[in-house]
TORVO-581333 format. One record per residue: residue in three letters; x, y, z of N, C-alpha, C in turn; residue number from 1. Coordinates in Angstrom, 3 decimals, decimal comma. Layout:
N
- residu; n.X; n.Y; n.Z; ca.X; ca.Y; ca.Z; c.X; c.Y; c.Z; num
- ALA; X; Y; Z; X; Y; Z; X; Y; Z; NUM
...
This chain:
81
- residu; n.X; n.Y; n.Z; ca.X; ca.Y; ca.Z; c.X; c.Y; c.Z; num
- MET; 115,320; 178,166; 125,651; 114,242; 178,039; 124,681; 114,771; 177,375; 123,405; 1
- SER; 114,002; 176,445; 122,843; 114,424; 175,694; 121,669; 114,222; 176,499; 120,398; 2
- THR; 115,115; 176,268; 119,467; 114,968; 176,920; 118,169; 113,975; 176,118; 117,325; 3
- GLU; 113,548; 176,730; 116,253; 112,600; 176,055; 115,357; 113,221; 174,787; 114,777; 4
- ALA; 114,490; 174,841; 114,440; 115,176; 173,672; 113,883; 115,237; 172,550; 114,914; 5
- GLU; 115,491; 172,884; 116,178; 115,540; 171,869; 117,235; 114,163; 171,237; 117,446; 6
- LEU; 113,118; 172,065; 117,390; 111,765; 171,546; 117,544; 111,391; 170,618; 116,388; 7
- LYS; 111,776; 170,979; 115,169; 111,500; 170,129; 114,013; 112,254; 168,806; 114,123; 8
- ALA; 113,496; 168,875; 114,560; 114,302; 167,660; 114,724; 113,683; 166,751; 115,789; 9
- GLU; 113,232; 167,346; 116,878; 112,596; 166,568; 117,945; 111,286; 165,942; 117,455; 10
- LEU; 110,517; 166,690; 116,683; 109,274; 166,171; 116,116; 109,551; 164,972; 115,210; 11
- GLU; 110,552; 165,069; 114,372; 110,915; 163,961; 113,482; 111,388; 162,754; 114,287; 12
- ARG; 112,147; 162,982; 115,346; 112,617; 161,892; 116,199; 111,435; 161,188; 116,848; 13
- LEU; 110,462; 161,968; 117,338; 109,282; 161,392; 117,976; 108,411; 160,632; 116,974; 14
- LYS; 108,302; 161,154; 115,757; 107,541; 160,444; 114,723; 108,187; 159,100; 114,417; 15
- ALA; 109,504; 159,083; 114,292; 110,223; 157,839; 114,013; 110,056; 156,852; 115,168; 16
- GLU; 110,143; 157,344; 116,388; 109,969; 156,490; 117,564; 108,549; 155,919; 117,607; 17
- ASN; 107,564; 156,749; 117,275; 106,176; 156,311; 117,255; 105,964; 155,196; 116,229; 18
- GLU; 106,530; 155,364; 115,046; 106,413; 154,331; 114,009; 107,080; 153,033; 114,445; 19
- GLN; 108,223; 153,155; 115,110; 108,929; 151,969; 115,595; 108,082; 151,230; 116,630; 20
- LEU; 107,454; 151,973; 117,527; 106,602; 151,358; 118,538; 105,372; 150,708; 117,911; 21
- LYS; 104,796; 151,346; 116,906; 103,641; 150,770; 116,218; 104,013; 149,458; 115,545; 22
- SER; 105,154; 149,436; 114,870; 105,557; 148,216; 114,164; 105,918; 147,114; 115,152; 23
- ARG; 106,422; 147,459; 116,295; 106,754; 146,471; 117,325; 105,483; 145,792; 117,821; 24
- GLY; 104,388; 146,541; 117,934; 103,127; 145,991; 118,407; 102,509; 145,017; 117,425; 25
- SER; 102,770; 145,188; 116,142; 102,186; 144,305; 115,143; 103,183; 143,252; 114,684; 26
- ARG; 104,212; 143,043; 115,460; 105,261; 142,135; 115,015; 104,831; 140,688; 115,073; 27
- GLY; 103,777; 140,372; 115,773; 103,313; 138,998; 115,747; 102,810; 138,526; 117,084; 28
- VAL; 102,752; 137,226; 117,177; 102,196; 136,577; 118,341; 103,338; 136,018; 119,189; 29
- SER; 103,178; 136,129; 120,511; 104,203; 135,573; 121,398; 103,543; 134,786; 122,520; 30
- LEU; 104,308; 133,900; 123,112; 103,830; 133,033; 124,184; 104,578; 133,323; 125,472; 31
- LYS; 103,854; 133,222; 126,587; 104,467; 133,381; 127,903; 103,769; 132,448; 128,879; 32
- VAL; 104,464; 132,098; 129,933; 103,847; 131,348; 131,021; 103,293; 132,371; 131,999; 33
- SER; 102,001; 132,234; 132,327; 101,366; 133,189; 133,231; 101,807; 132,941; 134,664; 34
- GLU; 101,443; 133,863; 135,552; 101,785; 133,739; 136,967; 101,209; 132,463; 137,570; 35
- LYS; 100,070; 132,020; 137,041; 99,410; 130,820; 137,574; 99,817; 129,553; 136,834; 36
- GLY; 100,793; 129,658; 135,936; 101,295; 128,479; 135,241; 100,516; 128,088; 134,005; 37
- ALA; 99,777; 128,999; 133,448; 99,033; 128,736; 132,214; 99,815; 129,300; 131,029; 38
- VAL; 99,364; 128,984; 129,828; 99,996; 129,496; 128,606; 99,200; 130,711; 128,137; 39
- SER; 99,887; 131,840; 127,997; 99,256; 133,069; 127,512; 99,774; 133,396; 126,122; 40
- VAL; 98,855; 133,674; 125,214; 99,203; 134,060; 123,852; 98,942; 135,556; 123,731; 41
- TYR; 99,994; 136,303; 123,428; 99,911; 137,751; 123,268; 99,940; 138,103; 121,786; 42
- GLY; 99,260; 139,182; 121,442; 99,297; 139,688; 120,073; 98,069; 139,341; 119,252; 43
- MET; 97,084; 138,690; 119,860; 95,861; 138,341; 119,135; 94,824; 139,466; 119,238; 44
- GLY; 94,905; 140,231; 120,279; 93,961; 141,312; 120,515; 94,463; 142,168; 121,654; 45
- ARG; 93,549; 142,878; 122,250; 93,922; 143,803; 123,328; 94,441; 143,064; 124,558; 46
- PHE; 93,858; 141,908; 124,844; 94,249; 141,129; 126,009; 94,810; 139,785; 125,571; 47
- PRO; 95,646; 139,179; 126,386; 96,171; 137,857; 126,022; 95,082; 136,787; 126,134; 48
- VAL; 95,261; 135,714; 125,383; 94,392; 134,545; 125,483; 95,141; 133,561; 126,365; 49
- THR; 94,565; 133,220; 127,525; 95,257; 132,388; 128,502; 94,435; 131,150; 128,826; 50
- LEU; 95,055; 129,987; 128,635; 94,443; 128,709; 128,966; 95,504; 127,817; 129,606; 51
- TYR; 95,065; 126,856; 130,394; 95,994; 125,875; 130,951; 96,364; 124,873; 129,867; 52
- GLN; 97,493; 124,181; 130,075; 98,026; 123,327; 129,013; 97,021; 122,287; 128,517; 53
- GLU; 96,248; 121,673; 129,415; 95,286; 120,663; 128,962; 94,181; 121,292; 128,118; 54
- GLN; 93,856; 122,568; 128,386; 92,867; 123,267; 127,576; 93,414; 123,556; 126,184; 55
- TRP; 94,678; 124,001; 126,118; 95,309; 124,249; 124,823; 95,385; 122,964; 124,017; 56
- LEU; 95,772; 121,862; 124,666; 95,894; 120,593; 123,946; 94,547; 120,129; 123,411; 57
- LYS; 93,496; 120,294; 124,194; 92,145; 119,944; 123,749; 91,746; 120,813; 122,548; 58
- LEU; 92,060; 122,101; 122,630; 91,747; 123,024; 121,542; 92,552; 122,678; 120,284; 59
- LEU; 93,833; 122,386; 120,455; 94,675; 122,028; 119,312; 94,209; 120,730; 118,660; 60
- ASP; 93,709; 119,795; 119,463; 93,165; 118,553; 118,908; 91,947; 118,817; 118,033; 61
- MET; 91,285; 119,927; 118,260; 90,087; 120,298; 117,500; 90,413; 121,193; 116,294; 62
- ALA; 91,678; 121,376; 115,956; 92,079; 122,333; 114,917; 91,350; 122,106; 113,601; 63
- ASP; 91,272; 120,851; 113,148; 90,590; 120,572; 111,873; 89,103; 120,904; 111,962; 64
- GLU; 88,485; 120,568; 113,094; 87,067; 120,853; 113,305; 86,813; 122,367; 113,317; 65
- ILE; 87,710; 123,113; 113,936; 87,576; 124,579; 113,994; 87,715; 125,168; 112,601; 66
- ARG; 88,701; 124,689; 111,834; 88,888; 125,183; 110,465; 87,647; 124,912; 109,606; 67
- THR; 87,093; 123,710; 109,743; 85,891; 123,355; 108,986; 84,720; 124,230; 109,393; 68
- PHE; 84,549; 124,450; 110,684; 83,472; 125,304; 111,189; 83,595; 126,712; 110,622; 69
- ILE; 84,812; 127,261; 110,637; 85,033; 128,614; 110,113; 84,707; 128,659; 108,621; 70
- LYS; 85,154; 127,652; 107,891; 84,878; 127,601; 106,448; 83,373; 127,511; 106,186; 71
- ASP; 82,691; 126,654; 106,947; 81,252; 126,460; 106,756; 80,431; 127,692; 107,143; 72
- ASN; 80,950; 128,519; 108,033; 80,214; 129,683; 108,534; 80,851; 131,006; 108,120; 73
- GLU; 81,672; 130,968; 107,102; 82,419; 132,155; 106,671; 81,512; 133,352; 106,392; 74
- GLY; 80,343; 133,114; 105,831; 79,424; 134,206; 105,517; 78,849; 134,895; 106,748; 75
- LYS; 78,777; 134,205; 107,858; 78,222; 134,759; 109,090; 79,287; 135,392; 109,983; 76
- LEU; 80,530; 135,018; 109,750; 81,617; 135,460; 110,625; 82,229; 136,761; 110,130; 77
- LYS; 82,629; 137,587; 111,071; 83,290; 138,848; 110,747; 84,792; 138,668; 110,818; 78
- LYS; 85,508; 139,496; 110,060; 86,968; 139,487; 110,091; 87,455; 140,773; 110,719; 79
- LYS; 88,406; 140,638; 111,605; 89,006; 141,824; 112,207; 90,193; 142,226; 111,343; 80
- GLU; 90,128; 143,404; 110,810; 91,200; 143,902; 109,929; 92,313; 144,519; 110,728; 81
């Protein structure tokens, strides 16, 4: 049976581990090649955003248009905090 001090130490260890895992999840965006050979972007939401390379290139070519659209519609768009 564990002593109170051992239980407190274990609780603190678990809290620290939990914080480390939380910070690891918000560390940023990462890229991977999917099983089907597409580009997957992780860290944007619950699921990865996966497109084939020609789709990504088409989307990237539209970057200025997307930025302008977002700026023009800022009042209608929601932000995920």
